[in-house]
RODO-2510 file (C-alpha; in nm, 4 decimals, decimal comma):
residues 439
     n   res          X          Y          Z
     1     x     0,0025     0,0117    -0,0172
     2     x     0,2380     0,2805     0,0811
     3     x     0,4557     0,1474    -0,2293
     4     x     0,1514     0,1882    -0,4612
     5     x     0,0517     0,5872    -0,2856
     6     x     0,4522     0,6859    -0,3645
     7     x     0,3789     0,5658    -0,6911
     8     x     0,0700     0,7659    -0,7229
     9     x     0,2837     1,0926    -0,5415
    10     x     0,5357     1,1077    -0,7953
    11     x     0,3705     1,0418    -1,1513
    12     x     0,1237     1,3379    -0,9897
    13     x     0,4870     1,5455    -0,9557
    14     x     0,5774     1,4309    -1,2865
    15     x     0,2966     1,5866    -1,4550
    16     x     0,2744     1,8768    -1,2579
    17     x     0,6472     1,9318    -1,3488
    18     x     0,5459     1,8410    -1,7267
    19     x     0,2985     2,1028    -1,7460
    20     x     0,4254     2,3665    -1,5045
    21     x     0,7732     2,4306    -1,3388
    22     x     0,6437     2,4938    -0,9540
    23     x     0,8078     2,3170    -0,6602
    24     x     0,5428     2,2896    -0,4758
    25     x     0,3884     1,9737    -0,6060
    26     x     0,7860     1,8479    -0,5011
    27     x     0,7173     1,9896    -0,1613
    28     x     0,4873     1,7884    -0,1597
    29     x     0,6381     1,4645    -0,2080
    30     x     0,8807     1,5160     0,0203
    31     x     0,6174     1,5953     0,3137
    32     x     0,4037     1,3019     0,2105
    33     x     0,7469     1,0607     0,2140
    34     x     0,8165     1,1966     0,5345
    35     x     0,5184     1,1306     0,6590
    36     x     0,5421     0,7671     0,5414
    37     x     0,8501     0,6822     0,6900
    38     x     0,7372     0,8686     1,0250
    39     x     0,4185     0,5707     0,9921
    40     x     0,6944     0,3303     0,9599
    41     x     0,8440     0,3721     1,2727
    42     x     0,7749     0,2009     1,6189
    43     x     0,9862     0,3947     1,9359
    44     x     0,9831     0,1725     2,2122
    45     x     1,3160     0,1865     2,5112
    46     x     1,4898     0,4053     2,2204
    47     x     1,4580     0,2017     1,9372
    48     x     1,2825     0,1541     1,6452
    49     x     1,1214    -0,1736     1,6442
    50     x     1,0501    -0,1605     1,2759
    51     x     1,4316    -0,2496     1,2697
    52     x     1,4331    -0,5568     1,4507
    53     x     1,2222    -0,8457     1,5184
    54     x     1,1323    -0,8536     1,8639
    55     x     1,0111    -1,1679     2,1410
    56     x     0,8106    -1,0198     2,4712
    57     x     0,7639    -1,2151     2,7528
    58     x     0,7699    -1,2369     3,1699
    59     x     1,0726    -1,3390     3,3365
    60     x     0,8696    -1,6967     3,4725
    61     x     0,9424    -1,9038     3,8088
    62     x     1,3204    -2,0974     3,7338
    63     x     1,3936    -1,8340     3,4662
    64     x     1,7714    -1,6689     3,4914
    65     x     1,9190    -1,4501     3,2474
    66     x     2,1390    -1,7339     3,1305
    67     x     1,8474    -1,9813     3,0556
    68     x     1,6453    -1,6886     2,8837
    69     x     1,9358    -1,6637     2,6176
    70     x     2,0370    -2,0115     2,6026
    71     x     1,6868    -2,1051     2,4787
    72     x     1,7590    -1,8047     2,1983
    73     x     2,0298    -1,9577     2,1072
    74     x     2,3426    -1,8194     2,2843
    75     x     2,5519    -2,0090     2,3664
    76     x     2,7279    -2,0160     2,7551
    77     x     3,0172    -1,8459     2,7220
    78     x     2,9163    -1,5332     2,5236
    79     x     2,6345    -1,5476     2,8204
    80     x     2,8894    -1,5640     3,0882
    81     x     3,1082    -1,2568     2,9117
    82     x     2,7996    -1,0421     2,8819
    83     x     2,7112    -1,0611     3,2126
    84     x     3,0066    -0,9924     3,3462
    85     x     3,0596    -0,6753     3,1555
    86     x     2,6758    -0,5625     3,2556
    87     x     2,7336    -0,6548     3,6168
    88     x     2,8920    -0,2921     3,7222
    89     x     2,5155    -0,1223     3,5527
    90     x     2,2884    -0,3976     3,6765
    91     x     2,3111    -0,7350     3,8469
    92     x     2,1386    -0,9003     3,5661
    93     x     2,2171    -1,2721     3,7051
    94     x     2,0475    -1,2030     4,0451
    95     x     1,8009    -0,9269     3,9973
    96     x     1,5416    -1,0799     3,7437
    97     x     1,2100    -1,0752     3,8912
    98     x     0,9360    -1,3487     3,8594
    99     x     0,6325    -1,1955     3,6727
   100     x     0,8872    -0,8901     3,4885
   101     x     0,8001    -0,7967     3,1251
   102     x     1,1478    -0,8723     2,9045
   103     x     1,2157    -0,7846     2,5668
   104     x     1,4618    -0,9665     2,2796
   105     x     1,5494    -0,7747     1,9893
   106     x     1,6662    -0,9865     1,7036
   107     x     1,8028    -0,8558     1,3100
   108     x     1,5147    -0,8354     1,0791
   109     x     1,7493    -1,0720     0,8487
   110     x     1,8996    -1,3468     0,9863
   111     x     2,1887    -1,5121     0,7678
   112     x     2,0539    -1,8173     0,5947
   113     x     2,2893    -2,0592     0,7405
   114     x     2,2327    -1,9819     1,1115
   115     x     1,9853    -1,9467     1,4121
   116     x     1,7685    -1,6632     1,4919
   117     x     1,9693    -1,4846     1,7639
   118     x     1,9096    -1,1493     2,0065
   119     x     2,1054    -0,8951     1,9844
   120     x     1,9318    -0,6991     2,3292
   121     x     1,8134    -0,8245     2,6227
   122     x     1,5354    -0,5182     2,7202
   123     x     1,4588    -0,5916     3,1304
   124     x     1,1508    -0,3858     3,2674
   125     x     1,2381    -0,3099     3,6725
   126     x     0,8701    -0,0915     3,6989
   127     x     0,6735     0,0590     3,4443
   128     x     0,8927     0,3584     3,3947
   129     x     1,2495     0,1865     3,4620
   130     x     1,4424    -0,0252     3,2268
   131     x     1,7352    -0,1969     3,1388
   132     x     1,9010    -0,2431     2,8056
   133     x     2,1804    -0,4880     2,7599
   134     x     2,3297    -0,4346     2,4452
   135     x     2,5819    -0,7181     2,3094
   136     x     2,5540    -0,6768     1,9151
   137     x     2,8524    -0,5469     1,8301
   138     x     3,0276    -0,4660     2,1382
   139     x     2,8865    -0,5069     2,4944
   140     x     2,6556    -0,2364     2,6431
   141     x     2,5022    -0,2023     2,9384
   142     x     2,2717     0,1128     3,0992
   143     x     1,9321     0,2135     3,3170
   144     x     1,6649     0,4499     3,1255
   145     x     1,3351     0,5997     3,2299
   146     x     1,0461     0,5982     3,0140
   147     x     0,9247     0,9130     2,9293
   148     x     0,6478     1,0417     3,1752
   149     x     0,4018     1,3031     3,0838
   150     x     0,1719     1,4528     3,3726
   151     x    -0,1608     1,5701     3,2681
   152     x    -0,2878     1,8670     3,5076
   153     x    -0,7439     1,7416     3,5057
   154     x    -1,0145     1,9602     3,7318
   155     x    -1,2776     1,7126     3,8560
   156     x    -1,5984     1,7989     4,0774
   157     x    -1,8626     1,6247     4,2516
   158     x    -2,2304     1,6122     4,4432
   159     x    -2,2392     1,3358     4,7043
   160     x    -2,5338     1,1066     4,6911
   161     x    -2,4196     0,7665     4,8865
   162     x    -1,9778     0,8105     4,9448
   163     x    -1,7811     0,9226     4,7462
   164     x    -1,6052     0,6351     4,6352
   165     x    -1,9637     0,5741     4,4206
   166     x    -1,9435     0,9444     4,3213
   167     x    -1,5910     0,8864     4,1170
   168     x    -1,7094     0,5779     4,0162
   169     x    -1,9781     0,7561     3,8395
   170     x    -1,7482     1,0270     3,6935
   171     x    -1,4906     0,7462     3,5973
   172     x    -1,2679     0,9043     3,7670
   173     x    -0,9597     0,7332     3,9788
   174     x    -1,0680     0,5968     4,3274
   175     x    -0,7010     0,7006     4,4263
   176     x    -0,8667     1,0817     4,4460
   177     x    -1,0663     0,9504     4,7411
   178     x    -0,7477     0,7752     4,9123
   179     x    -0,6002     1,1178     4,8483
   180     x    -0,8447     1,3507     5,0019
   181     x    -0,9612     1,1684     5,3177
   182     x    -0,6111     1,0344     5,4148
   183     x    -0,3824     1,2678     5,2401
   184     x    -0,5555     1,5931     5,2908
   185     x    -0,8893     1,6156     5,4858
   186     x    -0,8294     1,3365     5,7690
   187     x    -0,8831     1,5864     6,0388
   188     x    -1,1014     1,7958     5,9439
   189     x    -1,3653     1,5539     5,7647
   190     x    -1,4853     1,2347     5,8333
   191     x    -1,5580     1,0831     5,5170
   192     x    -1,7623     0,7750     5,6556
   193     x    -2,0308     1,0427     5,7691
   194     x    -2,0887     1,2370     5,4452
   195     x    -2,4092     1,3754     5,3987
   196     x    -2,6073     1,3537     5,0612
   197     x    -2,5856     1,6753     4,9064
   198     x    -2,1860     1,7544     4,9921
   199     x    -1,9479     1,7922     4,7517
   200     x    -1,5793     1,9052     4,6413
   201     x    -1,3785     2,0415     4,3485
   202     x    -1,0567     1,9251     4,2768
   203     x    -0,7345     2,0249     4,0761
   204     x    -0,5149     1,7466     4,0264
   205     x    -0,2359     1,5820     3,7784
   206     x    -0,2986     1,2502     3,6326
   207     x     0,0246     1,0130     3,5062
   208     x     0,1165     0,8534     3,2048
   209     x     0,3674     0,7080     3,0672
   210     x     0,5064     0,6970     2,6830
   211     x     0,1954     0,8911     2,6464
   212     x    -0,0257     0,6391     2,6875
   213     x     0,0304     0,4275     2,9491
   214     x    -0,1768     0,5416     3,2462
   215     x    -0,0529     0,5078     3,5722
   216     x    -0,2786     0,6769     3,8207
   217     x    -0,3316     0,9632     3,9963
   218     x     0,0075     1,1535     4,0913
   219     x    -0,0801     1,4350     4,2781
   220     x    -0,3398     1,6470     4,3831
   221     x    -0,2817     2,0299     4,3763
   222     x    -0,5747     2,2017     4,5174
   223     x    -0,9088     2,1062     4,6688
   224     x    -1,2814     2,2111     4,8041
   225     x    -1,4807     2,0513     4,9834
   226     x    -1,8306     2,1850     5,1140
   227     x    -1,9387     1,8828     5,3917
   228     x    -2,1976     2,0017     5,6865
   229     x    -2,2306     2,3897     5,5936
   230     x    -1,8376     2,4381     5,6346
   231     x    -1,6450     2,5553     5,3086
   232     x    -1,3091     2,3458     5,2936
   233     x    -1,0146     2,4938     5,1193
   234     x    -0,7095     2,3025     5,0715
   235     x    -0,3668     2,3786     4,8754
   236     x    -0,0852     2,2222     4,8358
   237     x     0,2927     2,3607     4,9440
   238     x     0,6520     2,2399     5,0023
   239     x     0,7377     2,3561     5,3622
   240     x     1,1017     2,2082     5,3409
   241     x     1,2629     2,1589     4,9799
   242     x     1,5757     1,9379     5,2107
   243     x     1,3510     1,6597     5,2996
   244     x     1,0612     1,6700     5,0612
   245     x     0,7826     1,7872     5,2756
   246     x     0,4832     1,8541     5,1542
   247     x     0,1601     1,9633     5,3377
   248     x    -0,1973     2,0723     5,2671
   249     x    -0,3256     2,4235     5,4157
   250     x    -0,5781     2,6267     5,4348
   251     x    -0,6414     2,9877     5,2796
   252     x    -0,5258     3,1597     5,5919
   253     x    -0,2896     2,8766     5,6103
   254     x    -0,3110     2,6877     5,8878
   255     x    -0,2554     2,3082     5,8696
   256     x    -0,5079     2,1073     5,7934
   257     x    -0,3015     1,7880     5,8891
   258     x    -0,2014     1,6530     6,2293
   259     x     0,1556     1,5703     6,3111
   260     x    -0,0125     1,2290     6,2846
   261     x    -0,2541     0,9984     6,0666
   262     x    -0,5693     0,8694     6,2236
   263     x    -0,4281     0,4951     6,0757
   264     x    -0,1877     0,3360     5,9594
   265     x    -0,3916     0,2078     5,6682
   266     x    -0,6593     0,3466     5,3819
   267     x    -0,9646     0,2630     5,4381
   268     x    -0,9564     0,0024     5,6763
   269     x    -1,1724    -0,1289     5,9852
   270     x    -1,0370    -0,1561     6,3534
   271     x    -1,0809    -0,4958     6,4492
   272     x    -0,9984    -0,4631     6,8123
   273     x    -0,8930    -0,1592     7,0219
   274     x    -0,6484    -0,0282     7,2937
   275     x    -0,8253    -0,2189     7,6080
   276     x    -0,5859    -0,3137     7,9063
   277     x    -0,8538    -0,5246     8,0744
   278     x    -0,9485    -0,7300     7,7825
   279     x    -1,0396    -1,0673     7,8187
   280     x    -0,9886    -1,3658     7,5740
   281     x    -1,2128    -1,7074     7,6194
   282     x    -0,9155    -1,8781     7,4691
   283     x    -0,6861    -1,7829     7,8125
   284     x    -0,9890    -1,9163     7,9972
   285     x    -1,1302    -1,5129     8,0231
   286     x    -0,8105    -1,4198     8,1617
   287     x    -0,7105    -1,0457     8,0761
   288     x    -0,5308    -1,0078     7,8582
   289     x    -0,4594    -0,6555     7,7747
   290     x    -0,4194    -0,5456     7,4629
   291     x    -0,1749    -0,2315     7,4016
   292     x    -0,2382    -0,1705     7,0367
   293     x    -0,5194    -0,1050     6,8292
   294     x    -0,5825    -0,3892     6,5478
   295     x    -0,6622    -0,2562     6,1901
   296     x    -0,7953    -0,5712     5,9690
   297     x    -0,6675    -0,5422     5,5830
   298     x    -0,5875    -0,7998     5,3390
   299     x    -0,2181    -0,9478     5,3700
   300     x     0,0110    -0,7207     5,1052
   301     x    -0,1998    -0,3660     5,1923
   302     x     0,0248    -0,1309     5,2756
   303     x     0,1292    -0,0186     5,5803
   304     x     0,2278     0,3925     5,6043
   305     x     0,4326     0,5346     5,8409
   306     x     0,1421     0,7929     6,0848
   307     x     0,4109     1,0675     6,0834
   308     x     0,7395     1,2056     6,0116
   309     x     1,0376     1,0174     6,1996
   310     x     1,3485     0,7620     6,2009
   311     x     1,3311     0,3674     6,1738
   312     x     1,4872     0,2962     6,4968
   313     x     1,3980    -0,0758     6,4304
   314     x     1,3178    -0,2836     6,1743
   315     x     1,2776    -0,6901     6,2223
   316     x     1,1439    -1,0017     6,3430
   317     x     1,1058    -1,0995     6,6953
   318     x     0,8386    -1,3639     6,8864
   319     x     0,4841    -1,2333     6,9137
   320     x     0,5569    -0,9221     6,7027
   321     x     0,6318    -1,0968     6,3842
   322     x     0,8031    -0,8767     6,1370
   323     x     0,7704    -0,5010     6,2184
   324     x     0,8894    -0,1706     6,2123
   325     x     0,9649     0,0886     6,5173
   326     x     0,9657     0,4793     6,4628
   327     x     1,0865     0,7625     6,6656
   328     x     0,9172     1,0660     6,5968
   329     x     1,0663     1,2993     6,8342
   330     x     1,1157     1,2992     7,2512
   331     x     0,7299     1,2237     7,3294
   332     x     0,6225     1,0328     7,0664
   333     x     0,7125     0,6468     6,8866
   334     x     0,4507     0,4115     6,6994
   335     x     0,4918     0,0788     6,6057
   336     x     0,3685    -0,1736     6,3430
   337     x     0,3777    -0,5510     6,3955
   338     x     0,2588    -0,8537     6,1775
   339     x     0,4209    -0,7464     5,8618
   340     x     0,4360    -0,9663     5,5600
   341     x     0,7156    -0,7932     5,4417
   342     x     0,9045    -0,4750     5,5842
   343     x     1,0224    -0,1564     5,3382
   344     x     1,2465     0,0208     5,5494
   345     x     1,5760     0,0297     5,7422
   346     x     1,6658     0,0995     6,0735
   347     x     1,7981     0,4639     6,0599
   348     x     1,6258     0,5654     5,7546
   349     x     1,3951     0,8612     5,7576
   350     x     1,0339     0,8218     5,6573
   351     x     0,7582     1,0994     5,5994
   352     x     0,3987     1,0763     5,7193
   353     x     0,2041     0,8624     5,4167
   354     x     0,5119     0,6659     5,3360
   355     x     0,4510     0,3106     5,2622
   356     x     0,7195     0,1024     5,5165
   357     x     0,5968    -0,2619     5,5216
   358     x     0,2420    -0,4573     5,3714
   359     x     0,0151    -0,6398     5,5853
   360     x     0,0510    -0,9937     5,7159
   361     x    -0,0251    -1,2606     5,9328
   362     x     0,3330    -1,3122     6,1024
   363     x     0,4193    -1,3557     6,4928
   364     x     0,1321    -1,4534     6,7169
   365     x    -0,2001    -1,4081     6,4928
   366     x    -0,5238    -1,5083     6,4252
   367     x    -0,5977    -1,2745     6,0799
   368     x    -0,4215    -1,0417     5,8503
   369     x    -0,3910    -0,6918     6,0250
   370     x    -0,1455    -0,4146     6,1181
   371     x    -0,1131    -0,4146     6,5303
   372     x    -0,0268    -0,0328     6,5491
   373     x     0,1301     0,0626     6,9086
   374     x     0,1515     0,4259     7,0737
   375     x     0,3892     0,5054     7,3003
   376     x     0,3886     0,8906     7,4442
   377     x     0,6701     0,9346     7,6864
   378     x     0,7815     0,5941     7,7155
   379     x     0,4494     0,5028     7,7838
   380     x     0,2313     0,2621     7,5399
   381     x    -0,0808     0,5011     7,5076
   382     x    -0,4501     0,4687     7,3432
   383     x    -0,3543     0,7360     6,9999
   384     x    -0,7671     0,7969     6,9972
   385     x    -0,7387     0,9490     7,3346
   386     x    -0,4804     1,1625     7,2977
   387     x    -0,4872     1,5268     7,1708
   388     x    -0,2175     1,5067     6,9514
   389     x     0,0034     1,8410     6,8426
   390     x    -0,0892     1,9979     6,4679
   391     x     0,1694     1,9376     6,2172
   392     x     0,4568     2,1974     6,2370
   393     x     0,2719     2,4858     6,0909
   394     x     0,4184     2,7450     5,8543
   395     x     0,6937     2,9538     5,9075
   396     x     0,6484     3,3159     5,8968
   397     x     0,8789     3,3837     5,6102
   398     x     0,7135     3,1461     5,4027
   399     x     0,3359     3,2376     5,4845
   400     x     0,3720     3,6030     5,2837
   401     x     0,4952     3,3140     4,9563
   402     x     0,2229     3,0964     5,0308
   403     x    -0,0880     3,3046     5,0215
   404     x     0,0855     3,4616     4,7036
   405     x     0,1325     3,1357     4,5499
   406     x    -0,2347     3,0048     4,6462
   407     x    -0,4111     3,3316     4,4838
   408     x    -0,4126     3,1862     4,0817
   409     x    -0,4969     2,8526     4,2694
   410     x    -0,7925     2,9371     4,4539
   411     x    -0,9057     3,1432     4,1481
   412     x    -0,9242     2,8595     3,9177
   413     x    -1,1160     2,6293     4,1959
   414     x    -1,3683     2,9228     4,2608
   415     x    -1,3889     2,9225     3,8824
   416     x    -1,5205     2,5898     3,8276
   417     x    -1,8329     2,4771     3,7841
   418     x    -1,9808     2,1874     4,0026
   419     x    -2,0890     1,9187     3,7812
   420     x    -2,2616     1,5573     3,7844
   421     x    -2,1779     1,5204     3,4469
   422     x    -1,8050     1,3441     3,2890
   423     x    -1,5255     1,4807     3,4024
   424     x    -1,3462     1,7613     3,2567
   425     x    -1,1277     1,7189     3,0036
   426     x    -0,7637     1,7819     3,0713
   427     x    -0,5973     2,1448     3,1037
   428     x    -0,2211     2,1420     3,0855
   429     x     0,0216     1,8915     3,0510
   430     x     0,3736     1,8567     3,1569
   431     x     0,6198     1,6274     3,0858
   432     x     0,9271     1,4996     3,2220
   433     x     1,1184     1,3737     2,8679
   434     x     1,4567     1,1471     2,9975
   435     x     1,7196     1,1736     2,7172
   436     x     1,7203     0,8377     2,4720
   437     x     1,9254     0,6981     2,2012
   438     x     1,7386     0,6494     1,8991
   439     x     1,9105     0,3242     1,7866
***
């Protein structure tokens, strides 16, 4: 088809030139050829895949780099040489994970007397990050990140039942609910007690990889919520660029958060409260004090640090199972028990909301949950009976900057009409496009 198009265009150009000496037809021809050439490109991982044959697969149980290359006609002496050369960039012999995708590139035309052999192995560590091991001529290994695009959007909603249902009806991500419930309004709105007629506006960014792959809600820039007759603004602002601490403040620069989240897991239920007089039938109805608060959640659910702090323990011990303990300051310490997986190390600084582990059933537990323990001045207490401090207020030196910063954002929020129809179209696009070599 492409060849026929070129022939037709060429004949047309010849006819025009025979009638009149004019370079416009030649320009049209060159433009058409360029467009066709562009259609012939499939760019991915910095390669034009039109120049290769390729095979996609995922790492299976028992797969190694050597096994994958061997079953694609590469011998072990060459495999060893490739792995040795690449290991300073990425230890391909040890770091392949089951379920992760990979791509093999083959020459578009192999010699008739030889079996097809790949020239490049591409391993996707995440949706964004990948490793390229190219051994076509010399052995080269490097890591790259796919181009990431952030599209700024706005959305509105009027509550009929709950916020999750409202978002679902409008085709919006449930992560918006998590962001508003846990990151922004956790201490000002009880999202389990929203009223019909409550309504919200939000300015947020969606994340896309390679312009097409949706990777979820990236961030919420600002929000407005009407609840029980109150109008609640929230604006995102970075208060510590060194530690990367970002908080949400209202129109008067008051911090909307407390120093601690209400719970270490999102949208969970309390299965057992702090109770020093708890009696358990299994132990003959004897008093067995429970000095933690249990939040029931499925195995693998992310566990969040409830406040900024430093990890002082990350280990496994007895009935606690796998756990993490964080010192927040001289007064407060928290602990998170029964994890299936710990994701932080001793000495590491964590921010409020960082994922520090996954819910599990390690240690003494009858079901999947996280036992959340809370210390005040070295004594375990019930966090729900404490008058917890507000998050760090904005400094006087930053307050003027903040108030100037939110003026246009507030105007944008105020100009958004409440809609019950489809979500609004994207308004602005910000692209992070890491440099890649097209080969």
